[in-house]
C-alpha positions in Angstrom: -66.3 135.4 -30.8 -63.6 133.3 -29.5 -64.9 130.3 -30.9 -64.9 131.8 -34.5 -61.5 133.2 -34.6 -60.0 129.9 -33.0 -61.5 127.6 -35.6 -59.7 129.7 -38.2 -56.3 129.7 -36.1 -56.6 125.8 -35.8 -57.5 125.5 -39.6 -54.5 127.5 -40.4 -52.4 125.6 -38.0 -53.5 122.2 -39.6 -52.7 123.7 -43.1 -49.2 124.7 -42.2 -48.3 121.7 -40.2 -45.3 120.0 -41.5 -44.7 117.7 -38.2 -42.7 120.4 -36.4 -43.9 123.0 -33.6 -44.9 126.2 -35.4 -42.6 128.9 -34.9 -43.3 132.0 -33.0 -43.4 134.0 -36.4 -45.9 131.4 -37.8 -48.0 131.6 -34.8 -48.2 135.6 -35.0 -49.3 135.1 -38.7 -51.9 132.6 -38.1 -53.4 135.0 -35.0 -53.2 138.0 -37.4 -55.1 136.1 -40.2 -57.7 135.0 -37.7 -58.4 138.4 -36.5 -58.6 139.6 -40.1 -60.9 136.8 -40.7 -63.2 137.6 -38.1 -63.4 141.3 -39.3 -64.4 140.0 -42.8 -67.0 137.8 -41.5 -68.4 141.0 -39.6 -68.1 143.1 -42.6 -70.8 140.9 -44.4 -73.2 142.1 -41.7 -74.4 138.7 -40.5 -77.5 138.3 -38.4 -75.5 137.7 -35.2 -73.8 141.0 -35.6 -77.1 142.6 -36.2 -78.4 141.5 -32.8 -75.2 141.9 -30.9 -74.0 145.3 -32.5 -71.4 146.1 -29.8 -69.3 142.8 -31.1 -68.1 144.8 -34.3 -66.5 147.5 -32.0 -64.6 144.6 -30.2 -63.6 142.8 -33.3 -62.0 146.1 -34.3 -60.5 146.8 -31.0 -58.9 143.1 -31.2 -57.5 143.9 -34.3 -55.5 146.4 -32.6 -54.0 144.4 -30.0 -50.8 142.9 -29.9 -50.2 139.0 -30.6 -49.1 137.9 -27.4 -52.0 139.3 -25.5 -54.6 137.9 -28.3 -52.7 134.4 -27.7 -53.1 134.3 -24.1 -56.5 135.4 -24.1 -58.2 134.0 -27.3 -56.1 131.5 -28.7 -55.1 129.3 -25.8 -56.0 125.7 -26.7 -57.0 124.6 -23.2 -59.1 127.7 -22.4 -62.6 127.2 -22.1 -65.5 129.9 -20.9 -67.2 128.8 -17.8 -70.4 130.1 -16.0 -70.3 131.1 -12.5 -72.4 128.0 -11.3 -69.7 125.9 -13.2 -66.7 127.5 -11.3 -68.7 127.0 -8.4 -69.3 123.5 -8.6 -65.8 122.9 -9.8 -64.0 124.5 -6.6 -66.6 123.0 -4.0 -64.6 119.7 -4.0 -61.7 121.6 -2.8 -63.7 123.2 0.2 -63.5 126.7 -1.8 -66.7 129.1 -1.6 -67.4 132.5 -3.1 -65.8 135.4 -1.2 -66.4 138.4 -3.4 -65.5 140.3 -6.2 -62.0 141.3 -7.0 -63.1 144.6 -8.9 -63.9 147.2 -6.2 -66.5 148.9 -8.2 -68.7 145.9 -8.2 -69.1 146.5 -4.5 -71.1 149.9 -5.0 -74.4 148.8 -6.8 -75.3 152.3 -7.6 -73.2 152.6 -10.4 -73.9 149.1 -11.8 -77.6 148.1 -11.0 -80.7 149.9 -11.3 -83.4 150.0 -8.6 -85.3 147.3 -9.9 -82.4 145.1 -10.5 -81.2 145.8 -6.9 -84.6 144.5 -5.4 -84.6 141.4 -7.8 -80.9 140.5 -6.4 -81.6 141.0 -3.0 -84.3 138.5 -3.0 -82.3 135.9 -4.4 -80.7 134.0 -1.4 -78.8 131.1 -3.5 -75.3 132.7 -4.2 -74.7 130.8 -7.7 -77.9 131.9 -8.9 -77.7 135.4 -7.5 -74.1 135.9 -9.1 -75.3 134.4 -12.7 -78.3 137.0 -12.5 -76.0 139.7 -11.6 -73.8 138.8 -14.6 -76.8 139.0 -16.7 -77.7 142.6 -15.4 -74.5 143.9 -15.9 -73.6 142.3 -19.2 -70.6 140.9 -17.7 -68.0 138.7 -19.9 -65.4 138.0 -17.7 -65.4 138.2 -13.9 -62.4 138.5 -11.3 -63.3 137.0 -7.9 -61.9 135.9 -4.8 -62.6 132.2 -3.4 -62.0 131.5 0.1 -61.6 128.3 2.4 -62.9 128.4 5.9 -64.0 132.1 6.0 -64.9 133.6 9.3 -67.1 136.8 9.6 -65.8 139.6 11.9 -68.5 141.2 14.2 -69.3 144.9 13.4 -66.7 146.2 16.1 -64.1 144.1 14.8 -64.8 145.4 11.3 -64.7 149.1 12.0 -61.5 148.7 14.0 -59.9 146.9 10.9 -61.2 149.4 8.6 -60.2 152.2 10.6 -56.8 150.7 10.4 -56.6 150.2 6.8 -54.0 152.3 4.9 -54.4 154.1 1.5 -52.8 156.6 -0.3 -53.1 159.0 -3.4 -51.5 157.6 -6.6 -52.3 160.7 -8.7 -51.5 164.3 -8.7 -54.4 165.8 -6.7 -54.8 168.3 -9.7 -55.5 165.6 -12.2 -58.2 163.6 -10.5 -61.2 163.6 -12.4 -64.3 162.8 -10.0 -65.6 160.2 -12.6 -66.2 156.7 -12.4 -67.3 154.0 -14.8 -69.9 151.1 -13.8 -72.2 148.8 -15.8 -74.9 151.7 -16.1 -72.2 154.0 -17.7 -70.3 157.1 -16.2 -71.2 158.7 -13.1 -70.1 161.8 -11.2 -68.9 161.5 -7.6 -70.0 164.6 -5.4 -67.1 166.9 -4.9 -68.6 167.9 -1.6 -67.7 164.6 -0.1 -65.0 163.2 -2.1 -63.0 166.5 -2.5 -62.2 166.7 1.4 -61.1 163.1 1.4 -58.6 163.5 -1.7 -57.4 166.8 0.1 -56.6 164.8 3.1 -54.5 162.4 0.9 -52.8 165.2 -1.1 -49.4 164.5 0.3 -49.3 161.2 -1.1 -48.1 159.8 2.0 -49.9 156.5 3.5 -52.9 157.5 5.4 -55.3 155.0 7.7 -59.1 155.5 7.0 -59.1 156.6 10.8 -56.7 159.5 10.0 -59.0 160.6 6.9 -61.9 160.2 9.2 -60.4 162.7 11.6 -59.6 165.2 8.9 -63.0 165.2 7.2 -64.9 164.9 10.3 -65.9 168.8 10.4 -67.3 168.2 6.6 -69.8 165.7 8.3 -68.2 162.8 6.4 -68.8 159.5 8.3 -66.9 156.3 8.2 -69.1 154.6 5.8 -69.1 157.0 3.4 -65.1 157.2 3.5 -65.0 153.5 3.2 -67.7 153.7 -0.1 -65.2 156.6 -1.4 -62.4 154.6 -0.9 -63.7 151.7 -2.5 -64.6 153.6 -5.7 -61.3 155.4 -5.8 -59.2 152.4 -5.6 -61.3 151.1 -8.3 -60.9 153.9 -10.6 -57.1 153.6 -9.9 -56.9 157.0 -7.8 -56.0 155.5 -4.7 -53.7 152.3 -3.9 -54.0 149.9 -0.7 -50.9 150.1 1.2 -49.2 147.2 2.9 -47.8 147.3 6.5 -44.5 148.4 7.1 -42.7 145.1 7.7 -44.0 143.9 4.1 -43.0 147.1 2.8 -39.6 146.7 4.1 -39.4 142.9 3.2 -40.3 143.7 -0.3 -38.1 146.7 -1.0 -34.7 144.8 -2.0 -36.3 142.4 -4.4 -38.8 145.1 -6.0 -35.6 147.6 -6.6 -33.9 144.7 -8.3 -37.0 144.3 -10.5 -37.4 147.6 -11.3 -33.8 148.1 -12.1 -33.9 145.2 -14.6 -37.1 146.4 -16.3 -35.5 150.0 -16.4 -32.4 148.5 -18.0 -34.4 146.8 -20.6 -36.1 149.9 -21.5 -32.9 150.8 -23.4 -33.9 148.5 -26.0 -37.9 148.3 -25.9 -40.9 149.4 -24.2 -42.5 146.2 -24.0 -43.0 146.1 -20.1 -44.8 149.2 -19.1 -45.1 148.4 -15.4 -42.9 148.8 -12.3 -43.6 147.2 -9.0 -44.1 149.2 -6.1 -43.2 147.7 -2.4 -45.5 150.1 -0.8 -48.7 149.1 -2.4 -47.8 145.3 -3.3 -48.5 145.8 -7.3 -47.7 147.0 -10.4 -47.8 150.8 -11.3 -48.1 151.9 -15.1 -45.1 153.6 -16.0 -44.2 153.8 -19.8 -40.9 153.5 -21.3 -39.9 157.4 -21.4 -40.6 157.6 -17.7 -38.7 154.4 -17.2 -35.6 155.9 -18.9 -35.7 158.8 -16.9 -35.5 156.5 -13.9 -32.6 154.7 -15.3 -30.7 158.0 -15.9 -31.6 158.8 -12.1 -30.1 155.4 -11.1 -27.0 156.5 -13.3 -26.3 159.5 -11.0 -27.6 161.8 -13.7 -29.2 164.5 -11.5 -30.7 167.1 -13.7 -34.1 166.9 -15.8 -32.3 168.0 -18.8 -29.8 165.2 -18.6 -32.6 162.5 -18.4 -33.9 164.1 -21.4 -30.8 163.6 -23.6 -30.3 159.9 -22.0 -34.0 159.3 -23.1 -33.3 160.9 -26.4 -30.2 158.7 -27.2 -32.1 155.5 -26.1 -35.2 156.2 -28.2 -33.0 157.1 -31.2 -30.9 153.7 -30.6 -33.8 151.4 -30.2 -37.2 153.1 -31.4 -40.1 151.5 -30.1 -42.2 149.5 -32.8 -45.3 151.1 -34.4 -47.5 148.8 -32.5 -46.4 149.6 -29.1 -48.5 151.6 -26.5 -46.0 154.3 -26.9 -44.6 154.9 -30.1 -41.4 157.0 -30.2 -39.8 156.3 -33.5 -39.3 159.8 -35.2 -42.2 161.1 -33.4 -42.6 164.9 -33.2 -43.7 164.2 -29.3 -40.3 163.1 -28.5 -38.1 165.6 -29.8 -35.3 167.1 -27.5 -37.7 170.1 -26.6 -40.4 167.8 -25.7 -38.5 165.3 -23.9 -37.2 168.1 -21.8 -40.6 169.4 -20.9 -41.5 165.8 -20.0 -38.3 165.3 -17.7 -39.4 168.6 -16.0 -42.9 167.8 -15.2 -41.6 164.3 -14.2 -39.4 166.0 -11.7 -41.9 168.3 -10.5 -45.2 166.0 -10.7 -44.5 162.3 -10.8 -41.5 161.8 -9.1 -42.6 162.5 -5.7 -45.3 160.1 -6.0 -43.1 157.3 -7.5 -40.7 158.4 -4.3 -43.7 157.7 -2.0 -44.6 154.4 -3.8 -40.9 153.3 -3.3 -40.3 153.1 -6.8 -37.8 155.8 -7.1 
């Protein structure tokens, strides 16, 4: 699929070349033409699309993506797909070996592999072959992995100690958490009898050690292995976030605060950057343009949600978000004065305490 679009893109580039580096506008035009060409190819029902019916949906989705994303993922001249075994061979010379998947959901086989597949993989001792077969089983197109040098395995007691000391926090309002998780086998429902008490123990949004959770849910018969599995899936679903130690949090606060302030200032003109950084979890948190404007209003010492709404309304009218952006605000009925006031009140009541716990607000 990438080869088809990239071939059209390169052909357009050769046709339009005049000895100069192409302008950004020309690149965007060529990318749009390439995705449109791919869509026209699939509209003819080629045999490749007949035996790969899911690709037509992917082409439709790609046509709706913004050009910077497409340029990075599909039109990068020096990017080539590689199999797991090829990556293994290329990294071996540097002494690196496969550690594990960086996708937490990959670590719970029940949502990704049927019993026959799990039995098959359990009988393959070679890592490269086993991971290659796993990619076939779950129809994976892109991997996210950790590679390590000089790995050391903890004994069971050390593992238990490290796990109990690990901290997590609830990143969503407790009432909005859906006990659903999507794996390669489709969507699975998580049992409320075990996951509910774990989420309740984290409902304050304060960082908690797994040992603290263990103490809170012991009366429900929930053991540490089940807590570890639940936390793994809930982090994978974006419900929980890992928490850094206090020393790293304090070290990160000044720079993260400056970065967040700069991003929120940019929200006055556009909503291109939809993430702010948390010194608590050490990663980005999805926060669209309107909530960024609420945070900026607070930084400018506006205390009331009504004031935040008025501030956001003025910014949105001055610089509407382009229609292709994730959160369109130009003359939108979803961003009237009344709607923005309602959003600001909900933000103050529900979301602001979480952002404060994350060290963002």
